[in-house]
DRENPA-3360 file (N, C-alpha, C; in nm, 2 decimals, always signed):
BEGIN
1 = MRHHQKSG = +0.08/-0.12/+0.04/+0.02/+0.00/+0.00/+0.08/+0.12/-0.01 ~ +0.04/+0.19/-0.10/+0.13/+0.38/-0.13/+0.08/+0.48/-0.06 ~ +0.15/+0.59/-0.04/+0.07/+0.68/+0.04/+0.09/+0.83/-0.08 ~ +0.00/+0.87/-0.10/-0.02/+0.97/-0.26/+0.03/+1.02/-0.22 ~ +0.10/+1.17/-0.22/+0.19/+1.24/-0.22/+0.12/+1.34/-0.21 ~ -0.01/+1.42/-0.30/-0.11/+1.48/-0.27/-0.19/+1.49/-0.16 ~ -0.29/+1.36/-0.19/-0.35/+1.37/-0.07/-0.39/+1.31/+0.01 ~ -0.25/+1.27/+0.03/-0.23/+1.14/+0.20/-0.28/+1.00/+0.17;
9 = KAYRLPSE = -0.35/+0.98/+0.07/-0.43/+0.87/+0.12/-0.37/+0.72/+0.06 ~ -0.41/+0.66/+0.15/-0.32/+0.51/+0.09/-0.36/+0.44/-0.01 ~ -0.33/+0.40/-0.15/-0.42/+0.35/-0.27/-0.33/+0.17/-0.30 ~ -0.43/+0.09/-0.33/-0.34/-0.08/-0.34/-0.42/-0.06/-0.47 ~ -0.37/-0.24/-0.52/-0.45/-0.30/-0.58/-0.58/-0.34/-0.57 ~ -0.69/-0.40/-0.56/-0.83/-0.45/-0.56/-0.74/-0.61/-0.51 ~ -0.83/-0.62/-0.40/-0.79/-0.79/-0.45/-0.87/-0.84/-0.55 ~ -0.80/-0.97/-0.60/-0.93/-1.07/-0.69/-1.14/-1.07/-0.62;
17 = AEWEYAAR = -1.12/-1.10/-0.54/-1.23/-1.08/-0.53/-1.31/-0.91/-0.51 ~ -1.26/-0.81/-0.48/-1.33/-0.69/-0.41/-1.34/-0.65/-0.63 ~ -1.20/-0.74/-0.63/-1.22/-0.63/-0.81/-1.36/-0.73/-0.88 ~ -1.41/-0.82/-0.85/-1.51/-0.94/-0.98/-1.64/-0.84/-0.84 ~ -1.64/-0.82/-0.75/-1.79/-0.79/-0.70/-1.79/-0.66/-0.73 ~ -1.67/-0.55/-0.75/-1.67/-0.44/-0.83/-1.72/-0.42/-0.98 ~ -1.66/-0.54/-1.04/-1.73/-0.53/-1.14/-1.86/-0.59/-1.23 ~ -1.91/-0.73/-1.12/-2.10/-0.75/-1.11/-2.14/-0.65/-1.08;
25 = AGTTTVYY = -2.08/-0.57/-1.02/-2.22/-0.48/-0.94/-2.33/-0.54/-0.97 ~ -2.35/-0.60/-0.86/-2.46/-0.68/-0.82/-2.51/-0.76/-0.88 ~ -2.50/-0.83/-1.02/-2.56/-0.92/-1.12/-2.46/-1.00/-1.16 ~ -2.55/-1.11/-1.20/-2.55/-1.27/-1.23/-2.48/-1.30/-1.35 ~ -2.49/-1.20/-1.43/-2.48/-1.24/-1.58/-2.37/-1.23/-1.67 ~ -2.34/-1.29/-1.71/-2.22/-1.31/-1.79/-2.14/-1.20/-1.81 ~ -2.18/-1.04/-1.82/-2.08/-0.92/-1.86/-2.26/-0.86/-1.78 ~ -2.16/-0.72/-1.69/-2.26/-0.66/-1.59/-2.39/-0.59/-1.71;
33 = WGNEVGRN = -2.36/-0.59/-1.81/-2.51/-0.53/-1.88/-2.59/-0.65/-1.92 ~ -2.54/-0.80/-1.88/-2.64/-0.86/-1.89/-2.55/-1.02/-2.03 ~ -2.65/-1.14/-2.04/-2.54/-1.23/-2.11/-2.57/-1.21/-2.25 ~ -2.53/-1.17/-2.31/-2.49/-1.18/-2.46/-2.42/-1.02/-2.46 ~ -2.24/-1.03/-2.52/-2.23/-0.88/-2.53/-2.22/-0.85/-2.59 ~ -2.38/-0.82/-2.70/-2.42/-0.71/-2.79/-2.32/-0.61/-2.84 ~ -2.37/-0.48/-2.85/-2.25/-0.40/-2.91/-2.33/-0.27/-2.89 ~ -2.15/-0.25/-2.84/-2.07/-0.07/-2.77/-2.12/-0.17/-2.63;
41 = NANCDGCG = -2.06/-0.27/-2.59/-2.05/-0.17/-2.46/-1.98/-0.23/-2.43 ~ -1.82/-0.23/-2.46/-1.72/-0.25/-2.44/-1.58/-0.32/-2.52 ~ -1.46/-0.25/-2.48/-1.32/-0.29/-2.65/-1.34/-0.43/-2.59 ~ -1.37/-0.49/-2.73/-1.26/-0.60/-2.72/-1.29/-0.67/-2.86 ~ -1.24/-0.79/-2.91/-1.20/-0.85/-3.09/-1.39/-0.84/-3.09 ~ -1.50/-0.84/-3.13/-1.59/-0.83/-3.15/-1.72/-0.76/-3.06 ~ -1.70/-0.70/-3.01/-1.80/-0.61/-2.92/-1.88/-0.55/-2.97 ~ -1.85/-0.48/-3.09/-1.89/-0.38/-3.21/-1.89/-0.28/-3.16;
49 = SQWDNKQT = -1.74/-0.23/-3.08/-1.72/-0.05/-3.08/-1.62/-0.02/-3.24 ~ -1.63/+0.07/-3.24/-1.50/+0.16/-3.32/-1.36/+0.12/-3.33 ~ -1.36/+0.12/-3.17/-1.19/+0.04/-3.14/-1.18/-0.12/-3.13 ~ -1.23/-0.20/-3.16/-1.24/-0.30/-3.18/-1.11/-0.37/-3.21 ~ -1.04/-0.44/-3.12/-0.88/-0.55/-3.15/-0.82/-0.37/-3.22 ~ -0.82/-0.30/-3.21/-0.73/-0.18/-3.21/-0.68/-0.06/-3.18 ~ -0.72/-0.09/-3.03/-0.61/-0.04/-2.95/-0.74/+0.00/-2.78 ~ -0.69/+0.04/-2.76/-0.77/+0.10/-2.61/-0.84/+0.28/-2.62;
57 = VPVGSFQP = -0.92/+0.26/-2.53/-1.03/+0.46/-2.53/-1.03/+0.48/-2.42 ~ -1.03/+0.60/-2.46/-1.03/+0.67/-2.34/-1.13/+0.57/-2.19 ~ -1.12/+0.64/-2.13/-1.23/+0.64/-2.00/-1.38/+0.65/-2.04 ~ -1.49/+0.58/-1.99/-1.63/+0.67/-2.00/-1.66/+0.64/-2.09 ~ -1.57/+0.53/-2.19/-1.65/+0.53/-2.37/-1.79/+0.50/-2.36 ~ -1.81/+0.42/-2.25/-1.91/+0.31/-2.23/-1.97/+0.37/-2.09 ~ -2.10/+0.32/-2.12/-2.19/+0.35/-2.02/-2.09/+0.18/-1.90 ~ -2.14/+0.31/-1.80/-2.08/+0.28/-1.64/-2.16/+0.13/-1.64;
65 = NAFGLYDM = -2.15/+0.06/-1.54/-2.13/-0.10/-1.47/-2.33/+0.03/-1.36 ~ -2.36/-0.14/-1.27/-2.46/+0.01/-1.16/-2.42/+0.04/-1.08 ~ -2.31/+0.03/-1.04/-2.21/+0.12/-0.88/-2.14/+0.23/-0.98 ~ -2.19/+0.28/-1.11/-2.12/+0.35/-1.21/-1.99/+0.36/-1.17 ~ -1.89/+0.24/-1.20/-1.73/+0.25/-1.32/-1.74/+0.15/-1.43 ~ -1.64/+0.25/-1.49/-1.63/+0.27/-1.63/-1.53/+0.17/-1.65 ~ -1.54/+0.04/-1.82/-1.48/+0.04/-1.83/-1.41/-0.17/-1.76 ~ -1.50/-0.19/-1.64/-1.43/-0.34/-1.59/-1.45/-0.44/-1.67;
73 = LGNAWQWT = -1.49/-0.42/-1.77/-1.44/-0.52/-1.88/-1.40/-0.51/-1.98 ~ -1.37/-0.61/-2.07/-1.24/-0.53/-2.17/-1.16/-0.42/-2.20 ~ -1.11/-0.33/-2.29/-1.01/-0.25/-2.26/-0.88/-0.28/-2.26 ~ -0.87/-0.28/-2.13/-0.74/-0.32/-2.08/-0.73/-0.47/-1.99 ~ -0.64/-0.58/-1.95/-0.72/-0.64/-1.85/-0.63/-0.58/-1.72 ~ -0.67/-0.58/-1.59/-0.66/-0.52/-1.45/-0.58/-0.58/-1.35 ~ -0.44/-0.50/-1.28/-0.40/-0.57/-1.24/-0.49/-0.69/-1.09 ~ -0.48/-0.69/-1.01/-0.53/-0.74/-0.88/-0.46/-0.76/-0.82;
81 = ADCWHDNY = -0.43/-0.75/-0.66/-0.38/-0.77/-0.60/-0.29/-0.96/-0.54 ~ -0.37/-1.01/-0.61/-0.35/-1.15/-0.54/-0.30/-1.21/-0.66 ~ -0.23/-1.29/-0.58/-0.14/-1.44/-0.68/-0.22/-1.53/-0.74 ~ -0.15/-1.62/-0.81/-0.25/-1.65/-0.95/-0.23/-1.79/-0.85 ~ -0.38/-1.88/-0.81/-0.42/-1.98/-0.80/-0.47/-2.08/-0.88 ~ -0.47/-2.21/-0.87/-0.54/-2.23/-1.05/-0.68/-2.20/-1.01 ~ -0.78/-2.21/-0.85/-0.92/-2.24/-0.83/-0.90/-2.20/-0.77 ~ -1.02/-2.18/-0.63/-1.02/-2.10/-0.53/-1.01/-2.20/-0.42;
89 = AGAPADGA = -0.99/-2.34/-0.44/-0.93/-2.38/-0.30/-0.83/-2.28/-0.20 ~ -0.92/-2.26/-0.08/-0.84/-2.22/+0.05/-0.83/-2.09/+0.02 ~ -0.86/-1.98/-0.04/-0.89/-1.90/-0.06/-0.91/-1.78/+0.01 ~ -0.89/-1.71/+0.08/-0.94/-1.61/+0.19/-1.09/-1.61/+0.20 ~ -1.21/-1.62/+0.32/-1.33/-1.59/+0.29/-1.32/-1.48/+0.28 ~ -1.23/-1.43/+0.38/-1.32/-1.23/+0.41/-1.28/-1.13/+0.28 ~ -1.23/-1.15/+0.15/-1.19/-1.15/+0.05/-1.02/-1.06/+0.02 ~ -0.97/-1.13/+0.18/-0.85/-1.04/+0.10/-0.75/-1.11/-0.02;
97 = AWGTAGDS = -0.71/-1.04/-0.06/-0.58/-1.04/-0.13/-0.50/-1.22/-0.07 ~ -0.55/-1.33/-0.20/-0.52/-1.37/-0.15/-0.25/-1.43/-0.18 ~ -0.23/-1.37/-0.10/-0.03/-1.32/-0.11/-0.06/-1.17/-0.10 ~ +0.13/-1.17/-0.04/+0.10/-1.02/-0.01/+0.21/-0.92/-0.10 ~ +0.20/-0.82/-0.10/+0.30/-0.74/-0.22/+0.44/-0.77/-0.21 ~ +0.45/-0.91/-0.06/+0.66/-0.91/-0.03/+0.63/-1.02/-0.11 ~ +0.52/-1.09/-0.21/+0.56/-1.25/-0.28/+0.63/-1.22/-0.38 ~ +0.68/-1.28/-0.47/+0.74/-1.35/-0.65/+0.62/-1.42/-0.69;
105 = CGRVLRGG = +0.47/-1.42/-0.70/+0.45/-1.44/-0.73/+0.35/-1.43/-0.90 ~ +0.36/-1.47/-1.03/+0.26/-1.42/-1.11/+0.12/-1.36/-1.03 ~ +0.07/-1.26/-1.08/-0.05/-1.22/-1.02/-0.13/-1.24/-1.10 ~ -0.30/-1.25/-1.06/-0.43/-1.22/-1.14/-0.48/-1.13/-1.23 ~ -0.45/-1.13/-1.29/-0.57/-0.99/-1.45/-0.68/-1.04/-1.44 ~ -0.74/-0.95/-1.46/-0.94/-1.00/-1.44/-0.95/-0.87/-1.53 ~ -1.06/-0.94/-1.62/-1.13/-0.77/-1.73/-1.17/-0.88/-1.88 ~ -1.03/-0.88/-1.90/-1.02/-0.90/-2.05/-0.95/-0.74/-2.08;
113 = SWFDYPPG = -0.85/-0.75/-2.26/-0.87/-0.60/-2.33/-0.89/-0.61/-2.46 ~ -0.82/-0.52/-2.53/-0.94/-0.47/-2.67/-0.88/-0.57/-2.79 ~ -0.82/-0.70/-2.73/-0.79/-0.71/-2.80/-0.83/-0.90/-2.78 ~ -0.91/-0.95/-2.69/-0.98/-1.01/-2.61/-1.08/-1.05/-2.74 ~ -1.13/-1.24/-2.71/-1.28/-1.20/-2.84/-1.38/-1.15/-2.65 ~ -1.52/-1.18/-2.70/-1.58/-1.14/-2.59/-1.60/-1.23/-2.44 ~ -1.54/-1.40/-2.51/-1.54/-1.46/-2.38/-1.45/-1.42/-2.29 ~ -1.38/-1.41/-2.38/-1.26/-1.33/-2.31/-1.27/-1.20/-2.18;
121 = VRAANRNW = -1.37/-1.11/-2.21/-1.44/-1.01/-2.09/-1.50/-1.10/-2.00 ~ -1.52/-1.14/-2.00/-1.67/-1.20/-1.90/-1.64/-1.12/-1.75 ~ -1.68/-1.15/-1.68/-1.65/-1.12/-1.51/-1.59/-1.20/-1.41 ~ -1.62/-1.30/-1.50/-1.52/-1.48/-1.46/-1.39/-1.48/-1.48 ~ -1.35/-1.42/-1.59/-1.26/-1.49/-1.67/-1.16/-1.41/-1.55 ~ -1.01/-1.51/-1.62/-0.89/-1.52/-1.51/-0.82/-1.53/-1.59 ~ -0.69/-1.45/-1.55/-0.55/-1.47/-1.67/-0.45/-1.45/-1.51 ~ -0.34/-1.45/-1.54/-0.24/-1.41/-1.46/-0.11/-1.36/-1.56;
129 = NATTGRGN = +0.02/-1.26/-1.48/+0.11/-1.31/-1.55/+0.25/-1.24/-1.44 ~ +0.34/-1.22/-1.53/+0.43/-1.22/-1.33/+0.45/-1.05/-1.38 ~ +0.48/-1.05/-1.22/+0.48/-0.87/-1.26/+0.72/-0.82/-1.26 ~ +0.73/-0.92/-1.31/+0.88/-0.87/-1.37/+0.83/-0.81/-1.51 ~ +0.75/-0.84/-1.64/+0.74/-0.83/-1.73/+0.72/-0.70/-1.77 ~ +0.72/-0.63/-1.88/+0.70/-0.54/-1.87/+0.75/-0.54/-2.08 ~ +0.62/-0.39/-2.15/+0.59/-0.42/-2.27/+0.45/-0.50/-2.28 ~ +0.37/-0.54/-2.15/+0.23/-0.59/-2.21/+0.12/-0.51/-2.27;
137 = CGSGFRLA = +0.15/-0.41/-2.38/-0.02/-0.27/-2.40/-0.19/-0.34/-2.44 ~ -0.21/-0.49/-2.30/-0.36/-0.52/-2.29/-0.37/-0.51/-2.17 ~ -0.27/-0.48/-2.06/-0.31/-0.48/-1.92/-0.27/-0.38/-1.87 ~ -0.29/-0.28/-1.76/-0.36/-0.15/-1.70/-0.39/-0.25/-1.56 ~ -0.44/-0.14/-1.46/-0.45/-0.14/-1.36/-0.57/-0.05/-1.27 ~ -0.62/-0.01/-1.12/-0.77/+0.01/-1.15/-0.72/-0.02/-1.00 ~ -0.68/+0.12/-0.96/-0.67/+0.17/-0.72/-0.80/+0.11/-0.64 ~ -0.77/+0.10/-0.57/-0.87/+0.13/-0.39/-0.80/+0.15/-0.29;
145 = RTLP = -0.92/+0.18/-0.26/-0.85/+0.28/-0.08/-0.91/+0.24/-0.05 ~ -0.90/+0.15/+0.10/-0.98/+0.13/+0.17/-1.01/+0.25/+0.28 ~ -1.12/+0.21/+0.28/-1.26/+0.38/+0.43/-1.20/+0.35/+0.53 ~ -1.19/+0.44/+0.61/-1.17/+0.43/+0.79/-1.34/+0.40/+0.83;
% end
């Protein structure tokens, strides 16, 4: 967790559980807008937007989910604080990250990107990458802050 110089607040990567809760925004469907990818709901290879399989898009180019969060699916894979595990057996029951910042592990990525097909941008889809790599144009991050 790092403190921002201007705000003085501590920011961090969300846990995988926090990310999925935020992405789903109370829904149980494949995507937070429904069970079909539709057209112009996200940026992916086959999502029906002008940017499909070309590039990332400016934040807010699509409608937000029910929590008011933009671009939770598609556009760029989002890093989480969790170390990769093949399944959730043994995962923390309280939604905390599975692993700590000092761990050397592959980190979980969620949300899919502009070059993934629609099944890759499902709310439940998971991926991972090493934290030591550079140059992956398909990943980014979303910050979280623990409230007092």
